[in-house]
N, C-alpha and C positions, 0 to 999 in steps of 0.2 A: 308424700312430702314430709320431711322431718323438721322439727322445731328445736332450736338450741337456745337455751336460756342462759344469759350471762348477767352477772352482776355489773352495774355500770361503774362502780368504784372499786374495782379490783386492783389491788396493789401487787405487783409482781416482785418487787425488791424493796428492802428497807430503805427509807430515805437517808440521804447523806446529811445527818445532823452531827454537829460538833458535840463532843462530850458535855460541855457545859450547857448547850442547848438541850440535850437529852435530860441532864439533871434538872434543869428548870422545868421542862415538860413533865418530868416525874413528880415534882412538888405540886405543880398546878393540878395534875391529874389526881393527886391524892387529896385535893381540896384545900390546899394552902392558898392564901391570898398572895398578891405580888409582894407585899411587905414581909410576910412571913417567909416566903421563898427567898427574898433578898437576904434576910437575917440568917437563914439556914446556910446560904451559899456565901456569906460574907461579902455581899454586893449592895449596891444601891437599887432601890426599886426601879429606877430609870434603866439601869443595865438589864434587870429582869425583863422589863417591858420591851427593851430592844431585842433581846433573845427571842421573845415570844413573837414579836412582829416578824423577825427573820424567819421563824419556823412557819408562820402563816404564809409568808410570801413564797418560801421554797415549796410548800405543799399545797398551796391554793386552798387553805383552810380559813374559814371566816368566824368560827365560834370556839369558845372554850369547850363546849360539849364535843365538837369534832376533834379537838386536840386531845381530850380525855379518851375518846374512843381510839384514836391512833396510839396513844400511849399504852392502852390495854392490849391492843393487837400486836404491839411491838414487844410486849412483855416488860415494860418499864415499870 
């Protein structure tokens, strides 16, 4: 009998994130707050929050740590 180990959260393709969602994700992963991200992007913090909620919903992510890990794995 052979055993095959698989990682439970393997991603086969890059998620379909809009360019502005990717940019917001990049700033958050770099340690910026929502307000700092908003200022860098020329947006309100509410818009940044909407982008990040959309990312979480698309990818089934619940925390900033998971978003950061995703950003690193995507090379953002």
